[in-house]
VOGU-3710 file (C-alpha; in Angstrom, 3 decimals, decimal comma):
1> msshlkayra> -32,671/-99,737/-23,392  -35,279/-101,107/-21,042  -34,048/-102,984/-17,981  -36,462/-105,749/-19,014  -34,527/-106,427/-22,225  -32,473/-109,606/-22,369  -30,495/-111,184/-25,206  -29,834/-114,823/-26,110  -26,923/-115,717/-28,362  -26,597/-118,958/-30,363
11> ailhsladpa> -27,358/-120,269/-33,810  -30,993/-119,268/-34,425  -33,493/-120,827/-36,828  -37,183/-120,148/-37,383  -39,835/-120,715/-40,038  -41,222/-117,838/-42,087  -43,786/-119,772/-44,144  -44,822/-123,233/-45,292  -42,166/-124,771/-47,591  -44,972/-126,399/-49,579
21> vvgveqsyey> -46,218/-122,910/-50,475  -43,081/-120,760/-50,847  -40,363/-123,360/-51,421  -37,758/-124,556/-48,958  -35,235/-121,728/-49,398  -37,823/-119,021/-48,727  -39,435/-120,847/-45,816  -36,931/-120,116/-43,042  -34,472/-117,622/-41,615  -31,156/-118,710/-40,096
31> fedglllved> -28,455/-116,863/-38,191  -25,322/-118,928/-37,622  -24,294/-116,536/-34,860  -27,596/-115,001/-33,919  -29,082/-112,831/-31,218  -32,637/-113,063/-29,928  -33,813/-109,983/-28,028  -36,637/-110,494/-25,545  -38,505/-107,697/-23,795  -41,328/-108,123/-21,272
41> ghiarvghaa> -42,017/-111,673/-22,403  -42,150/-110,883/-26,126  -39,782/-111,013/-29,064  -38,212/-107,609/-29,604  -35,884/-108,489/-32,466  -33,844/-111,271/-33,990  -30,753/-110,952/-36,167  -27,030/-111,415/-36,537  -25,112/-110,992/-33,293  -22,442/-108,894/-35,015
51> ellptlkdve> -25,092/-106,367/-36,080  -27,191/-106,258/-32,917  -24,599/-106,423/-30,137  -23,106/-102,946/-30,858  -26,589/-101,417/-30,446  -27,025/-102,787/-26,914  -25,937/-101,185/-23,659  -26,169/-102,750/-20,220  -28,158/-105,696/-21,560  -27,547/-109,160/-20,196
61> vveyrdalit> -26,508/-111,595/-22,918  -27,001/-115,322/-22,298  -24,745/-117,278/-24,637  -25,240/-120,895/-25,652  -22,322/-122,573/-27,418  -22,867/-125,445/-29,850  -26,595/-124,888/-29,643  -29,570/-123,985/-31,824  -32,439/-121,762/-30,702  -35,821/-122,452/-32,321
71> pgfidthihy> -39,372/-121,419/-31,443  -41,034/-123,579/-28,799  -42,672/-126,704/-30,174  -46,449/-126,873/-30,565  -48,396/-130,087/-29,924  -51,810/-130,033/-31,599  -53,168/-133,211/-29,993  -52,372/-134,816/-26,620  -54,235/-136,370/-23,641  -52,884/-135,368/-20,256
81> pqtgmiasyg> -54,894/-137,963/-18,247  -53,143/-140,701/-20,229  -49,664/-139,751/-19,015  -49,531/-142,699/-16,632  -50,514/-145,277/-19,253  -48,103/-144,294/-22,009  -46,482/-147,355/-23,629  -49,271/-149,775/-22,700  -48,889/-152,991/-24,650  -50,653/-154,588/-27,524
91> eqlldwlnty> -54,071/-153,300/-28,591  -55,638/-151,409/-31,471  -57,724/-148,311/-30,873  -61,100/-149,526/-29,605  -59,758/-152,346/-27,423  -57,004/-150,040/-26,193  -59,568/-147,484/-24,997  -61,505/-150,060/-22,995  -58,470/-151,908/-21,640  -56,251/-148,989/-20,634
101> tfpterqfad> -57,691/-145,542/-21,237  -61,039/-145,589/-19,491  -59,788/-147,199/-16,226  -56,914/-144,695/-16,106  -59,170/-141,684/-16,654  -61,504/-142,798/-13,858  -58,910/-141,601/-11,333  -59,366/-137,980/-12,465  -62,550/-137,636/-10,470  -60,078/-136,836/-7,674
111> kahagdvagi> -58,812/-133,290/-8,245  -55,690/-133,878/-6,149  -54,749/-136,765/-8,423  -55,498/-134,625/-11,479  -53,268/-131,867/-10,130  -50,401/-134,266/-9,526  -50,625/-135,633/-13,069  -50,998/-132,149/-14,568  -47,714/-131,174/-12,921  -45,925/-134,252/-14,261
121> flkellrngt> -47,476/-133,752/-17,709  -46,435/-130,111/-18,022  -42,956/-130,885/-16,760  -42,619/-133,540/-19,480  -43,848/-131,161/-22,187  -41,370/-128,480/-21,167  -38,545/-130,994/-20,786  -39,173/-131,862/-24,428  -39,333/-128,236/-25,597  -43,113/-128,068/-26,092
131> ttalvfgsvh> -44,493/-124,708/-24,965  -48,050/-124,883/-26,348  -50,401/-127,858/-26,578  -54,027/-128,646/-27,414  -54,962/-130,937/-24,553  -57,717/-133,412/-23,708  -58,795/-133,479/-20,068  -61,049/-136,219/-18,728  -64,844/-136,146/-18,432  -64,467/-134,596/-14,976
141> kqsvdaffea> -64,504/-130,799/-14,908  -62,059/-130,825/-11,986  -59,458/-132,365/-14,286  -59,573/-129,238/-16,438  -59,466/-126,930/-13,426  -56,366/-128,777/-12,214  -54,700/-128,543/-15,609  -55,384/-124,839/-16,112  -54,238/-124,015/-12,576  -50,905/-125,720/-13,246
151> aqalnlrmia> -50,509/-124,086/-16,675  -51,395/-120,636/-15,349  -48,770/-120,912/-12,618  -46,133/-121,279/-15,359  -47,714/-118,625/-17,631  -48,014/-121,111/-20,502  -50,116/-120,723/-23,628  -52,284/-123,844/-23,395  -55,628/-125,005/-24,771  -57,730/-127,647/-23,011
161> gkvlmdrnap> -61,240/-128,899/-22,480  -63,451/-131,290/-20,545  -64,282/-134,483/-22,434  -67,928/-134,871/-23,487  -69,032/-138,510/-23,481  -72,591/-139,685/-22,789  -72,654/-143,204/-24,291  -70,515/-146,206/-25,254  -68,247/-145,732/-22,253  -68,286/-146,966/-18,638
171> dyltdtpesg> -70,920/-145,363/-16,425  -68,195/-143,869/-14,250  -66,956/-141,821/-17,242  -70,184/-140,578/-18,785  -71,951/-137,266/-18,434  -75,251/-136,159/-20,000  -75,886/-133,673/-22,806  -77,113/-131,167/-20,238  -74,408/-131,684/-17,605  -71,668/-131,706/-20,246
181> yadskelier> -72,930/-128,405/-21,621  -73,288/-126,812/-18,174  -69,899/-127,989/-16,908  -68,157/-126,858/-20,094  -69,850/-123,467/-19,953  -68,715/-123,014/-16,363  -65,122/-123,855/-17,337  -65,233/-121,476/-20,306  -66,388/-118,626/-18,095  -63,632/-119,386/-15,602
191> whgkgrlhya> -60,658/-120,011/-17,898  -61,098/-119,025/-21,548  -58,955/-116,000/-22,338  -57,498/-115,836/-18,838  -53,804/-115,047/-19,247  -52,551/-117,268/-22,051  -55,213/-119,967/-21,639  -57,867/-121,030/-24,142  -60,784/-123,456/-23,968  -61,687/-126,257/-26,372
201> vtprfaptst> -65,134/-127,865/-26,596  -64,094/-131,532/-26,491  -66,389/-134,365/-27,582  -64,134/-137,427/-27,338  -65,230/-138,821/-30,712  -68,542/-139,312/-32,446  -69,245/-142,845/-31,111  -69,185/-141,713/-27,471  -71,654/-138,832/-27,893  -75,328/-138,980/-28,737
211> peqlalagkl> -76,737/-136,652/-31,374  -78,238/-134,659/-28,500  -74,848/-134,134/-26,906  -73,193/-133,241/-30,209  -75,964/-130,704/-30,863  -75,332/-128,996/-27,515  -71,573/-129,111/-28,106  -72,121/-127,341/-31,421  -74,340/-124,773/-29,728  -71,624/-124,109/-27,154
221> fneypdlymh> -68,863/-123,901/-29,780  -70,779/-121,133/-31,530  -71,721/-119,192/-28,397  -68,287/-117,778/-27,557  -65,682/-116,054/-29,725  -62,362/-117,796/-30,365  -63,311/-121,103/-28,755  -61,666/-124,277/-30,003  -63,260/-127,607/-30,850  -61,068/-130,671/-30,345
231> thlsenrkei> -61,981/-134,252/-31,228  -60,932/-137,361/-33,174  -61,652/-138,216/-36,810  -61,086/-141,255/-39,036  -58,267/-142,754/-37,009  -59,084/-146,447/-37,407  -61,101/-148,390/-39,985  -63,182/-150,233/-37,380  -63,939/-146,889/-35,744  -65,160/-145,535/-39,096
241> ewvkalfper> -67,467/-148,514/-39,576  -68,827/-147,988/-36,067  -69,616/-144,354/-36,861  -71,489/-145,439/-40,002  -73,603/-147,833/-37,918  -74,335/-145,213/-35,232  -75,118/-142,378/-37,675  -76,585/-144,069/-40,788  -78,335/-140,855/-41,822  -75,040/-138,977/-42,243
251> qgyldvydhh> -72,841/-139,029/-45,365  -69,658/-139,905/-43,481  -67,645/-139,412/-40,307  -66,861/-135,733/-40,888  -70,488/-135,058/-41,806  -71,500/-136,052/-38,265  -69,517/-133,120/-36,898  -70,496/-130,824/-39,759  -74,204/-131,482/-39,191  -73,831/-130,538/-35,523
261> rligarsvfa> -71,931/-127,275/-36,260  -68,635/-128,553/-34,888  -66,561/-127,762/-37,926  -64,887/-124,456/-38,735  -62,022/-122,188/-37,768  -60,333/-123,511/-34,587  -61,812/-126,989/-35,071  -58,966/-129,488/-34,743  -59,504/-133,106/-35,736  -56,908/-135,580/-34,495
271> hgvhlcdeec> -55,500/-138,233/-36,833  -57,491/-138,019/-40,092  -55,684/-141,102/-41,399  -58,506/-142,309/-43,652  -60,033/-139,178/-45,193  -61,589/-139,053/-48,650  -61,095/-136,157/-51,070  -64,502/-134,668/-50,305  -63,734/-134,609/-46,573  -60,383/-132,944/-47,256
281> rrlaetgsav> -62,095/-130,289/-49,368  -64,639/-129,637/-46,631  -61,951/-129,307/-43,970  -60,066/-126,824/-46,135  -63,038/-124,648/-47,020  -64,103/-124,371/-43,374  -60,611/-123,560/-42,111  -60,495/-126,654/-39,926  -57,227/-128,369/-39,029  -55,972/-131,927/-38,691
291> afcptsnlfl> -53,356/-133,130/-36,191  -50,797/-135,518/-37,690  -49,940/-138,026/-34,914  -47,329/-140,374/-36,380  -46,109/-142,197/-33,262  -49,688/-143,020/-32,237  -50,842/-144,103/-35,697  -47,896/-146,481/-36,023  -48,153/-147,753/-32,428  -51,869/-148,600/-32,697
301> gsglfdlnkl> -51,597/-149,803/-36,283  -54,106/-147,224/-37,485  -52,473/-146,477/-40,843  -50,293/-143,969/-42,671  -51,224/-140,285/-42,677  -51,202/-138,772/-46,178  -49,724/-135,334/-45,526  -49,359/-134,535/-49,216  -53,018/-135,254/-49,904  -54,205/-132,894/-47,167
311> eahgvrvglg> -51,744/-130,223/-48,280  -52,944/-130,516/-51,876  -56,436/-129,643/-50,661  -55,161/-126,753/-48,511  -55,956/-128,301/-45,128  -54,177/-126,831/-42,109  -51,985/-129,506/-40,485  -50,237/-129,529/-37,129  -48,154/-132,151/-35,351  -49,428/-134,121/-32,355
321> tdvgagtsfs> -47,857/-136,648/-30,017  -51,218/-138,119/-28,903  -49,798/-139,256/-25,560  -50,727/-141,820/-24,223  -51,303/-143,658/-27,535  -48,236/-141,792/-28,724  -44,971/-143,176/-27,440  -43,114/-139,957/-26,608  -43,702/-136,381/-25,479  -40,900/-135,346/-27,824
331> qlqslneayk> -41,819/-133,549/-31,026  -38,352/-134,464/-32,290  -39,344/-138,110/-31,933  -42,696/-137,361/-33,580  -40,814/-135,932/-36,561  -38,594/-139,008/-36,605  -41,713/-141,156/-37,013  -43,339/-138,703/-39,430  -40,357/-139,047/-41,756  -40,799/-142,840/-41,724
341> vmqlqgkkld> -44,544/-142,556/-42,353  -43,797/-140,529/-45,471  -41,041/-142,914/-46,578  -43,425/-145,869/-46,351  -45,644/-144,055/-48,873  -42,735/-143,277/-51,211  -42,797/-139,607/-50,184  -40,343/-137,233/-48,524  -40,402/-134,986/-45,473  -37,838/-132,204/-45,792
351> pfkslylatl> -36,192/-131,147/-42,486  -37,383/-127,565/-42,934  -40,925/-128,834/-43,436  -40,478/-130,744/-40,186  -39,455/-127,530/-38,437  -42,524/-125,818/-39,859  -44,902/-128,570/-38,692  -43,542/-128,465/-35,143  -43,616/-124,667/-34,854  -45,289/-122,204/-37,233
361> gganalyldd> -47,443/-124,896/-38,872  -48,871/-125,847/-35,497  -49,481/-122,182/-34,710  -51,281/-121,788/-38,039  -53,428/-124,861/-37,369  -54,433/-123,331/-34,034  -54,957/-119,788/-35,405  -52,224/-118,610/-33,050  -49,655/-117,637/-35,682  -50,068/-113,995/-34,682
371> kignfasgkd> -48,814/-114,912/-31,194  -46,431/-117,872/-31,447  -44,638/-120,065/-33,979  -41,649/-117,945/-35,018  -39,542/-114,982/-33,942  -41,481/-112,142/-35,543  -41,365/-109,010/-33,397  -44,123/-108,803/-30,820  -44,816/-112,523/-30,568  -44,609/-114,420/-27,296
381> adfvvldyna> -41,035/-115,302/-26,371  -41,580/-119,069/-26,309  -38,409/-120,782/-27,453  -36,202/-123,817/-26,972  -32,416/-124,244/-26,886  -31,285/-127,459/-28,607  -27,882/-128,895/-27,691  -25,631/-130,042/-30,544  -23,660/-132,089/-27,986  -26,644/-133,624/-26,200
391> tplisyrmqq> -25,340/-137,166/-26,600  -21,997/-138,519/-27,786  -23,630/-139,790/-30,970  -25,362/-136,468/-31,756  -22,107/-134,627/-31,082  -20,174/-136,923/-33,417  -22,856/-136,685/-36,113  -22,792/-132,894/-35,945  -19,059/-132,922/-36,601  -19,749/-134,682/-39,900
401> aktlaeklfa> -22,636/-132,412/-40,953  -21,776/-130,028/-43,765  -25,084/-128,122/-44,028  -27,808/-126,733/-41,822  -30,264/-129,201/-43,378  -28,022/-132,083/-42,306  -27,845/-130,781/-38,737  -31,587/-130,236/-38,536  -32,376/-133,661/-39,954  -29,927/-135,367/-37,582
411> ltmlgddrav> -31,589/-133,644/-34,603  -34,999/-134,961/-35,646  -33,650/-138,479/-36,161  -31,453/-138,717/-33,053  -32,931/-136,115/-30,705  -35,310/-136,469/-27,779  -35,655/-134,762/-24,392  -31,861/-134,970/-23,915  -31,407/-132,546/-26,815  -33,389/-129,829/-25,008
421> ketyaagqsv> -30,944/-127,726/-23,027  -33,449/-125,087/-21,908  -37,068/-124,117/-22,547  -38,503/-120,603/-22,237  -42,146/-119,514/-22,004  -43,013/-115,819/-22,259  -39,336/-115,046/-21,775  -38,949/-117,027/-18,560  -36,937/-120,221/-18,202  -39,385/-123,024/-17,390
431> hrrd> -37,006/-125,952/-17,881  -33,249/-126,256/-17,626  -31,608/-129,599/-18,211  -29,431/-130,790/-15,336
//
């Protein structure tokens, strides 16, 4: 065996497909005493320890007791410049942007500041078991340089982009259609496809871009292969009314992006709380995705995301924390809130569906399911070790659990960063809990 082969032993769980499509029992694979083989940063094999251990010679085996190994979590919508303003009190979306967000993002004109925050941000993601994220920068191109430099140093698979915003924002945070296009193009040439990094064309949301800027953003999105487009959609009812007033010639919020060629594969729209059936159909037929951001939508009072409605139309859905409007970097906490969002609508969120949303579902939404999301051979070895004894309460609850579903559900209800024992990216440990 190769000297680069390493094995990790624990209970192992990963998604195989969407439970909504194949049914819960066919949607996952579980090894109560499992072995994950990693070679040169990729998954070599996964299976029962009793079957795989006899085939190994001179291979280091790292064993985790009372632990569960899952694929690394995937965050499909988050703002790294808002790290310092997380948990800011008492506003709904539009007032919140003006009161907290814009003044905070002003500081990212200073690349040294951006680099400091990028380091804190990535440390928080990894501490919470998130190994891939779709990330907003600020309007300043140096904020994206700082972020990618920090992500590259850790060999993370990350997607980010410079915010495009040429109106309805403070002068100190606006660009122009031409400068936004030129700066984004420069960043794409420098970072897109470098190592495990990807670029996203990032208009903040329709109200802060003129039609001229959106047109150039659409031009850019279609100029390069495999680019992402990342923006907001139908988060708040007042926001939707504002879009109608700014774009009276368009048929709706989504049509603004559609008209400017910003919709399609690798387009990710955050929130989508108030979508009509026609918009859901259009998202599905173009292969676009929506990021479900439950902690943010509850915190800002935006509304309840209708996961079942989007699924019925075949829309790709990932899970997002939306920090800083979100209240935690933890995808476990996001799933806690997602369960409550569904309950408030008289609907259910099965724990294996939760696992799917946080892992393979996010990979599918990002068109990265050939690289991350589960433990299929050849995929990136991004994984997280969850501790069944992370807190006294979790430990006690696990002693009462009779099924895997019970254990998984309890982790999503009670877990947070303390439940993450260790996080690996491309086979390397990038976080170990003290």
